[in-house]
MARBA-3410 file (N, C-alpha, C, O; in Angstrom, 1 decimal):
74
90.4,103.4,90.1,91.3,102.3,90.5,91.9,102.7,91.9,92.1,101.8,92.7 ~ 92.2,103.9,92.1,92.9,104.3,93.4,91.9,104.0,94.5,92.3,103.6,95.6 ~ 90.6,104.3,94.3,89.7,104.1,95.4,89.6,102.6,95.7,89.6,102.1,96.8 ~ 89.5,101.8,94.6,89.5,100.3,94.8,90.7,99.8,95.5,90.6,98.9,96.3 ~ 91.9,100.3,95.2,93.1,99.9,95.8,93.0,100.2,97.3,93.5,99.4,98.2
92.5,101.4,97.7,92.4,101.8,99.1,91.4,100.9,99.8,91.7,100.4,100.9 ~ 90.3,100.6,99.2,89.3,99.7,99.9,89.9,98.3,100.0,89.6,97.6,101.0 ~ 90.7,97.8,99.0,91.3,96.5,99.1,92.3,96.5,100.3,92.4,95.5,101.0 ~ 93.1,97.6,100.4,94.1,97.7,101.5,93.5,97.8,102.9,93.9,97.1,103.8 ~ 92.5,98.6,103.0,91.9,99.0,104.4,90.6,98.2,104.7,90.2,98.2,105.9
90.0,97.6,103.7,88.8,96.9,104.0,87.5,97.7,103.9,86.6,97.4,103.1 ~ 87.5,98.8,104.6,86.4,99.8,104.5,86.9,101.1,105.0,87.7,101.2,105.8 ~ 86.3,102.1,104.3,86.7,103.5,104.6,85.4,104.4,104.5,84.5,104.1,103.7 ~ 85.4,105.5,105.2,84.3,106.5,105.0,84.7,107.4,103.9,85.9,107.5,103.5 ~ 83.8,108.2,103.4,84.0,109.1,102.3,85.2,110.1,102.6,86.0,110.3,101.7
85.2,110.7,103.8,86.2,111.6,104.1,87.6,111.0,104.1,88.5,111.7,103.7 ~ 87.7,109.8,104.6,89.0,109.1,104.6,89.5,108.9,103.2,90.7,109.1,102.9 ~ 88.6,108.5,102.3,89.0,108.2,100.9,89.5,109.6,100.3,90.5,109.6,99.7 ~ 88.7,110.6,100.5,89.0,111.9,99.9,90.4,112.4,100.4,91.2,112.9,99.7 ~ 90.6,112.3,101.7,91.9,112.7,102.3,93.1,111.9,101.8,94.1,112.5,101.5
92.9,110.6,101.7,94.0,109.7,101.3,94.4,110.0,99.8,95.5,109.8,99.4 ~ 93.4,110.4,99.0,93.6,110.6,97.6,93.9,112.1,97.3,94.3,112.4,96.2 ~ 93.7,112.9,98.3,93.9,114.4,98.0,92.9,115.0,97.1,93.3,115.9,96.3 ~ 91.7,114.5,97.1,90.6,115.1,96.2,89.5,115.6,97.1,89.4,115.1,98.3 ~ 88.6,116.4,96.6,87.5,116.9,97.4,86.4,115.9,97.7,86.3,114.9,97.0
85.6,116.2,98.7,84.6,115.3,99.1,83.5,115.0,98.1,83.1,113.8,97.8 ~ 83.1,116.0,97.4,82.1,115.9,96.3,82.5,114.9,95.2,81.8,114.0,94.8 ~ 83.7,115.1,94.7,84.3,114.3,93.7,84.4,112.9,94.1,84.1,111.9,93.4 ~ 84.9,112.7,95.4,85.0,111.4,95.9,83.7,110.7,96.0,83.6,109.5,95.6 ~ 82.7,111.4,96.5,81.3,110.8,96.6,80.8,110.4,95.2,80.2,109.3,95.1
81.0,111.2,94.2,80.6,110.8,92.8,81.2,109.5,92.4,80.5,108.7,91.8 ~ 82.5,109.4,92.6,83.2,108.1,92.2,82.7,106.9,93.0,82.5,105.9,92.5 ~ 82.5,107.1,94.3,82.0,106.0,95.2,80.6,105.6,94.7,80.3,104.4,94.7 ~ 79.7,106.6,94.4,78.4,106.3,94.0,78.4,105.5,92.6,77.6,104.6,92.4 ~ 79.3,105.9,91.7,79.4,105.2,90.5,79.9,103.7,90.7,79.3,102.8,90.1
80.9,103.5,91.6,81.3,102.1,91.9,80.2,101.3,92.5,80.0,100.1,92.3 ~ 79.4,102.0,93.3,78.3,101.3,94.0,77.2,101.0,93.0,76.6,99.9,93.1 ~ 76.9,101.9,92.1,75.9,101.6,91.0,76.3,100.4,90.2,75.5,99.7,89.7 ~ 77.6,100.2,90.0,78.1,99.1,89.2,78.2,97.8,90.1,78.7,96.8,89.6 ~ 77.8,97.9,91.3,77.8,96.7,92.2,79.2,96.2,92.6,79.4,95.0,92.8
80.1,97.1,92.6,81.5,96.7,93.0,81.7,97.0,94.5,82.4,96.2,95.1 ~ 81.1,98.1,94.9,81.2,98.4,96.4,79.8,98.6,96.9,78.8,98.7,96.2 ~ 79.7,98.6,98.2,78.5,98.9,98.9,78.8,99.7,100.1,79.9,99.9,100.5 ~ 77.7,100.3,100.7,78.0,101.1,101.9,77.1,100.7,103.0,76.0,100.0,102.8 ~ 77.5,101.1,104.2,76.6,100.9,105.4,76.7,102.3,106.1,77.7,103.0,106.0
75.6,102.6,106.8,75.5,103.9,107.4,75.7,103.7,108.9,75.0,102.8,109.5 ~ 76.5,104.5,109.6,76.6,104.6,111.0,76.4,106.0,111.4,77.3,106.9,111.3 ~ 75.3,106.4,111.9,74.9,107.8,112.2,74.8,108.5,110.9,74.0,108.2,110.0 ~ 75.7,109.5,110.7,75.7,110.3,109.4,76.8,109.9,108.5,77.0,110.4,107.4 ~ 77.6,108.9,108.9,78.8,108.5,108.2,78.5,107.3,107.3,77.9,106.3,107.8
78.9,107.3,106.1,78.8,106.2,105.2,80.1,105.5,105.0,81.1,106.1,104.7 ~ 80.1,104.2,105.3,81.4,103.4,105.2,81.2,102.6,103.9,80.2,101.9,103.7 ~ 82.2,102.6,103.1,82.2,101.8,101.9,83.2,100.6,102.0,84.3,100.7,102.6 ~ 82.8,99.5,101.3,83.6,98.3,101.2,83.2,97.6,100.0,82.2,97.9,99.3 ~ 84.0,96.5,99.7,83.6,95.7,98.5,82.3,95.0,98.7,82.0,94.6,99.8
81.5,95.0,97.7,80.2,94.3,97.8,80.5,92.8,97.7,81.6,92.3,97.4 ~ 79.4,92.0,98.0,79.5,90.5,97.9,78.9,90.1,96.6,77.9,89.4,96.5 ~ 79.5,90.5,95.5,79.0,90.2,94.1,80.2,89.6,93.3,81.3,89.7,93.7 ~ 79.8,88.9,92.2,80.8,88.3,91.4,81.8,89.4,90.8,83.0,89.2,90.7 ~ 81.2,90.5,90.4,82.0,91.6,89.9,83.0,92.2,90.9,84.1,92.4,90.5
82.6,92.3,92.1,83.4,92.8,93.2,84.5,91.7,93.5,85.7,92.1,93.6 ~ 84.2,90.5,93.5,85.2,89.4,93.7,86.2,89.4,92.6,87.4,89.2,92.9 ~ 85.8,89.5,91.4,86.7,89.6,90.2,87.6,90.8,90.3,88.8,90.7,90.0 ~ 87.1,91.9,90.8,87.9,93.1,90.9,88.9,92.9,92.0,90.1,93.3,91.9 ~ 88.5,92.3,93.1,89.5,92.0,94.2,90.6,91.1,93.8,91.7,91.2,94.2
90.2,90.1,93.0,91.2,89.1,92.5,92.2,89.8,91.6,93.4,89.5,91.7 ~ 91.7,90.7,90.8,92.6,91.5,89.9,93.6,92.3,90.7,94.7,92.4,90.4 ~ 93.0,93.0,91.7,93.9,93.8,92.6,94.9,93.0,93.4,96.0,93.4,93.5 ~ 94.5,91.8,93.8,95.4,90.9,94.5,96.6,90.5,93.6,97.7,90.5,94.0 ~ 96.3,90.2,92.3,97.3,89.8,91.3,98.2,91.0,91.0,99.4,90.9,90.9
97.6,92.2,90.9,98.3,93.4,90.6,99.3,93.7,91.7,100.4,94.1,91.5 ~ 98.9,93.5,93.0,99.8,93.8,94.1,100.9,92.9,94.2,102.0,93.2,94.8 ~ 100.8,91.7,93.7,101.9,90.7,93.7,103.1,91.1,92.8,104.2,90.7,93.1 ~ 102.8,91.9,91.8,103.8,92.2,90.8,104.6,93.5,91.2,105.5,93.9,90.5
END
């Protein structure tokens, strides 16, 4: 959920940025990002050696973003 909140706030982040903002190691961050990507909630693009993650253009991702939007209102 923390990763999703970060992506909702910033739009897209690379793995290192996510790890740094959450205070967890790179490997664990990558495992969580890959799980969210496997579930079609987020997607990545590659720029050189850096992978940038953002919300995917899927119904599941849209529903997740809507949930986060409502959550942030409260």
